C-alpha positions as CSV (number, residue, x, y, z in Angstrom):
1,M,-10.5,13.5,11.8
2,I,-7.8,14.7,14.2
3,Q,-6.1,18.1,13.8
4,V,-2.4,18.1,14.3
5,T,-0.8,21.4,15.4
6,T,2.7,22.6,15.8
7,H,4.5,25.7,16.9
8,D,5.6,28.0,14.0
9,P,8.8,29.7,15.1
10,R,8.4,32.4,12.4
11,K,4.7,33.3,13.3
12,L,5.5,32.6,17.1
13,K,2.2,30.7,17.5
14,E,0.5,27.3,17.1
15,V,-0.6,26.4,13.6
16,V,-2.6,23.6,12.1
17,A,-0.2,21.3,10.3
18,G,-2.8,18.9,8.9
19,E,-5.3,16.3,9.9
20,I,-5.2,12.6,10.6
21,E,-7.9,10.7,8.7
22,G,-7.7,7.0,9.7
23,K,-4.1,6.0,9.0
24,T,-3.4,8.9,6.7
25,F,-2.0,12.4,7.5
26,V,-3.5,15.0,5.1
27,K,-1.7,18.2,4.7
28,H,-2.8,21.0,2.3
29,V,0.2,22.7,0.7
30,K,0.6,25.9,-1.2
31,K,2.9,26.7,-4.2
32,N,5.3,28.6,-1.9
33,H,5.8,25.5,0.3
34,L,7.8,23.7,-2.4
35,V,11.4,23.7,-1.3
36,F,13.5,23.9,-4.5
37,I,16.8,22.6,-3.1
38,F,15.0,19.2,-2.4
39,D,12.4,19.5,-5.1
40,G,9.9,18.5,-2.5
41,Y,7.9,19.3,0.6
42,G,8.6,19.3,4.3
43,I,6.9,18.4,7.5
44,Q,7.9,19.6,10.9
45,M,9.8,16.9,12.8
46,S,7.6,17.4,15.8
47,V,4.6,16.6,13.6
48,F,6.4,13.6,12.1
49,K,7.1,12.2,15.5
50,Q,3.4,12.7,16.4
51,L,2.5,10.8,13.2
52,K,4.6,7.9,14.2
53,I,3.2,7.7,17.7
54,S,-0.3,7.8,16.2
55,H,0.5,4.9,13.9
56,V,-0.1,6.9,10.7
57,K,0.9,4.8,7.7
58,E,1.0,7.4,4.8
59,I,1.3,11.1,4.2
60,K,-1.0,12.8,1.6
61,L,-0.1,16.3,0.4
62,V,-3.1,18.1,-1.3
63,R,-2.0,20.7,-3.9
64,K,-5.1,22.4,-5.0
65,Y,-3.1,24.8,-7.2
66,M,-2.0,21.7,-9.2
67,Q,-5.3,19.9,-8.8
68,D,-3.5,16.8,-7.4
69,T,-2.3,14.9,-4.4
70,L,1.1,13.5,-3.6
71,T,1.2,10.4,-1.4
72,A,4.0,8.4,0.2
73,S,4.3,6.0,3.1
74,L,5.7,7.1,6.4
75,K,8.4,4.5,5.8
76,T,9.3,6.3,2.5
77,W,9.6,9.6,4.4
78,E,11.9,7.9,7.0
79,E,14.1,6.2,4.4
80,A,14.3,8.9,1.6
81,G,13.7,12.0,3.6
82,V,16.2,14.6,4.5
83,V,16.2,16.3,7.8
84,R,17.2,20.0,7.9
85,D,16.4,23.3,9.6
86,L,16.0,26.0,7.0
87,G,14.8,28.6,9.5
88,S,11.4,27.2,10.4
89,G,12.6,24.6,12.8
90,E,13.7,21.0,12.0
91,Q,11.8,19.4,9.2
92,I,11.9,16.3,7.1
93,F,11.8,16.9,3.4
94,L,10.8,14.4,0.7
95,P,11.4,14.9,-3.0
96,I,8.3,14.8,-5.2
97,D,9.7,12.0,-7.3
98,K,9.4,9.7,-4.2
99,M,5.7,10.3,-4.0
100,E,2.8,8.9,-6.0
101,R,0.8,11.6,-7.8
102,S,-3.0,11.4,-8.2
103,L,-5.4,14.0,-9.8
104,L,-8.1,15.5,-7.7
105,N,-11.7,14.7,-8.7
């Protein structure tokens, strides 16, 4: 497991964005991370670029508050994602309906 960090411009420090497990990037998200204008979640573009370099194939978002995971391929994020800067640096956002939902055990 490899931790992926990024600079958070709001906190003015490095933060853990998630972990690479094999060919999967795993990110734990909270309820307040949902971006309503996209009905989805975002990943910092600097992190997304690291994932491409590391040959990650899929991104899995863990939502403990919903007891589920949302998974999509890196290709889906590239093709259906929307890049914007909403005040926390440039991010790529993917709507929930483009991800596969699975319940946590």
